[in-house]
N, C-alpha and C positions, 0 to 999 in steps of 0.2 A: 528293617521289618516293612515300616511305613512305604518305602518305596518298593519295596518287592509285592507288595497289597496293589498299590498303585499303578504296577506295571500290570501286573495279572489282570487289574478290573481293564485298564484300557486293551489290552489284548483281545481281551471278550465285549469290548465296545461300551462300557458301563461308564469309561470319561471320554470327554473329547478333548484334542488333544490340544487346542490352544487353548482350553480353560485352565491348563494346569500352570502352575507356574506365574502367573500374571497378576495374583493379588499382594504378590511385593513389589509390583511395579511403581518409581523404578528402585533399582539397586545398583545404580553408579550414575554418572553423572550425564544427562540428557544435549545433546549439541540442537543449536537453531539456526537452523540457514536463514542467511537475510540476503535475500539477490540486490542488495544495494551498497554501497561504502557507507562507511562510520561517520555517523551527522545527521545524513539525511532523515527524512522524517521517517521512512519504514523502518530505519535503525533508534530512532529516537522511541518506537513504541514498544519494539523488539525488546528493547532492554528493561521496560517497565514489566513487560510481561515474564520476560526471565529473572528478573527478580520477584515478584511475586508467585512463580510458581516452585523457584526454590525453597522460598520459604514455606509454600503450601504441602510439598510432597518432599522435600527434607533431603535434596539432591541439586547440586548444579545444574543449571541450566545455560550453556555456555554459547554465545554468541559467535557465529562462524559467517562472516561479510566474504561474500563471495558476488561480486560485483562485476556487472556485464549482460550484455544485452538487453538490457531493459528487465532486468529479474530472472529471463530465460535459463542462462547458466546454472544458477544455484537450485530451480525449481529441478532440471532436468537432473543434474547432481542425486538430488534429495530422492526422485523416483529410480536411481540405480542402486538406493541401499534397499536394507531388510525391513519388513513393515514388522517391528517389532519396538516403534516408539523411542529408540534414541537416537534417533535424527528425525527432526523435524523440521518444517519448513512457514515462516514468516510471512504468508502468501500477503498480496495484496491488487485491487484492481489491475494494475497494468501484466501480472504474471497471470493470475487465474482468469481476469475477464476480457482481457485485450490480447494479450499474446496468442492464445489459440484460434484467433480470427485474424491476425495481423500477418503472418508469416506467409511468403506461399507452398513450403515445404510445412506442414503443420509438426510443432514440436511435441505439443502433446495435448490432451482434452482433458474436461472434467471427470469423465471414466479412472482415468489413474490415479485419482487422489483418492485419499480417504478424508472427508473434510471433519473440521474436530469442531470447531466455535470459532463464528465471527468476534470480532474483540472490540471494533473499534468504528466511528467514520470520521471521516480524517478532511480537516477543512483546507480548500488551497486559497493561495493569494495570489494576485497579480501584484509584483513588483520590478522595480526600478533602480537604476544607479542616480543615485542624491544630485546629480549633474545634469540627469535627462530633461530636455525642455520640455515637458509634460508632468501634468500633477494630477489629472484623472485619465478617464478611459474615453472620456469624450476628448481629452485635448491629446491624446496619445492617437486615437481614429484619426482622427483630423490632420497633424504632424506623420500619420503613415501615408496618406492619400497626398500631401502634398510633395511629401521625399519618396517615391515608389521603389521599391527594393532597393533602399538606401540604411535600412532597417534592420537588425538581428535580432534574436532571441536567442536564450539557450535554452536547453531541454536536460533532463535527465537521461536520455537517450530516444532512439528511435520508438515509438510507440508507446513511450509509455504514456502518464494520465497528464504528464504538465506539458505532454507534446501535444495529445489531441486536443487537451481542452484551448490551447493559442490558435491548430489549426482548423478548430471548432469557431473561434473570434475571426478568424481571417476568411473560412466561408461565408460567415454569416453577412460580415460589416467591405465586403471586397478590397479589404486592403494588404499588400504584397508586402509580406516582413519573410526574413529571411531564416531557416532554421539551424543553429549550431546546435549539434548533440554531443551529450558529455555520456564520460563512462559512469554516470551516476550525479544527480542532483547536486551533492554535499559541494563537488569542483564547480557546476555551473554556477551554482551559486556563488561558491568563492572570486569566482571571475567576474559576474554580476558587480560583486561588492567592489573589486577593485576597477572598476570601470572598462571591462575589455570586453564584456558583451553590456549592451544595456538594460535587459528587463527579460523575464520570464516569470512563468506561474511556479510556485512552489507550495509545498505545506504548511502552513503556519506554524507546526513545528520547530521545524526548523530556519523558517525566516524571520517568526516572531521578533525573538532577541535581539536580530539586527535590526527590523522596525525599530523597537523602542529604543536603540543606541544612535539610530539616525544612521547607519552605514546604506542601507537601500529605503527607500521610500515607497510604503502601497498606496496601490491606486483604485484596487477592488476585491473585491472578495467573491469568489465564484463559487454563491450558492445561492440559494434563497433568505437567508437571515442573514444579519450581522456576526458576525464569534464571539463567544463570550473572553475569549483570549484578545480581541483584537475591537473593545467597541467604541471605537471612533472613527475605523473605517467601514465606508459605505460600501454594499456592496455590490457588483458588477453593473446593475440593473442602475443603479441611486446612483453611480458616478458618471452613468453615461446618458445624454437621451435617444441613443439609436434606438428603437423600433426593435431593430434587427435582436438587439441583445437582451431583450424583456424576458426575464424567467430564467438567465442565465445560469447552469447550476451543475458542475463538474465536480463532485468531491470523491476523496479516493474513501477507500477504508482498507481494513487489512482483517487478517482472519488468519488461523494455526490449521496444518494440513500436516496429513502423513501420507506415504505411499498407499497404492491400492490394497486392501486385506489384512489392514491394522487390524487385530480382534476387538473384538466387540467392548471386552472387558476393559482394555486401554483407552478404545478411546472414550469410554465412559467416566473412567477414571481425569482423564486430561479434560473433558466437560465442566465437570464436577470442579476442578481445581480453578480453570479459567471462568468460571461464575465466580467465585469466591474471590480470587484477585480483583474483579470489575465493581463486586460488593466491597472492598476495602475503601475506605475516606483517601486513604493517599495514595492508591494507585487513582483512583476517579479523579483526584486534585491535580495530580501531575498530568494524565490524559485530558483534562479540561485545559491549565495552563499551557499547554501545548496546541490546544485549537482540536483536539479531537472530542468525539462525545462517544462516550463507552455505551458499547451496544452489546448486550449478548445475546447470541444464536445460537443454539445445541447444532447439532449435523444433519437434522433433515431441515431444520428453519434454515441453515445455510446454505443447502443443496437448492431448496426454494430462490433465494436472494440471487443467488450465484447465478442461476438462469436468467434472471431479467436485467441481471446487472451485463450481462452477454449478451441480449437482445438489444438494451441501451449503445451500447459500446460499440457493437456490431453497424447499428446506424451511422453513429459518428465517424466509424472507420468507412463507410463507404461514401458517405458526406464530402470527407476530406480527401477521400481517395489514395490515404496513407496505405503503403505496401512497403514489405523488406522481405528481399530475396531469400 
């Protein structure tokens, strides 16, 4: 009887279709797409988020790692799904602020997504193999100038944050270091640990445990202040006397997205759940210990923040000359 009444009201325009059936969201497991391999920085934070959302909303939030193209494959895959809240994207600086500007053929733009909530800012650190003949950023720059073109660095792929961070360092200091892109930061870091590639920028979340055990050494934090997770590691500015690196600041961030057209009721429900997750002492501690600063922004504020990030990284891309066909 209730369904018949609802159908009649809908037929006469008294009910909005998108408002029906949303109060019980989620009614089944939700997939969280991550555009990078398991073990990388984005994946670490995504798993904290997934656990928290599962607790808050009573359904499993399942991580699905779809690595490749600096996170673009996962982003495009999410955009091909229904805007019903059951496939979401854990987006990042790389996927949301850099990728739309980096490719000659633009893969997507901000208008293709429903921004849900900003989750955290991510600390980035410059790490090297323990055998590398430099222990500070200043020593690295001097070594690279004495050995032009003989030094390599790893990254999670063309156009991702840790690629452009090093390109910015190169552009500012005039050093010649060769880029070795990987299919995600996790395998890149493993090769730095193994000594196959001597250095890379990476998230504190992924590199922190290896720094503490001595598998890699930290040269500098790519931010304006030291990280609570690695208080003994100086900033890039502190680690180098180079005027060109004064104020060197390239933190990353992660946020939650859905395809364009996600019903407002579901957007709001997810926003509220993310806010509660970040208020949880357990989640906040896990994020902080991984080098992230929990920072909640709702949909409107995230949109505004994303605009400023696109402008900043657009300048970095033009400055470095980085492009992908």
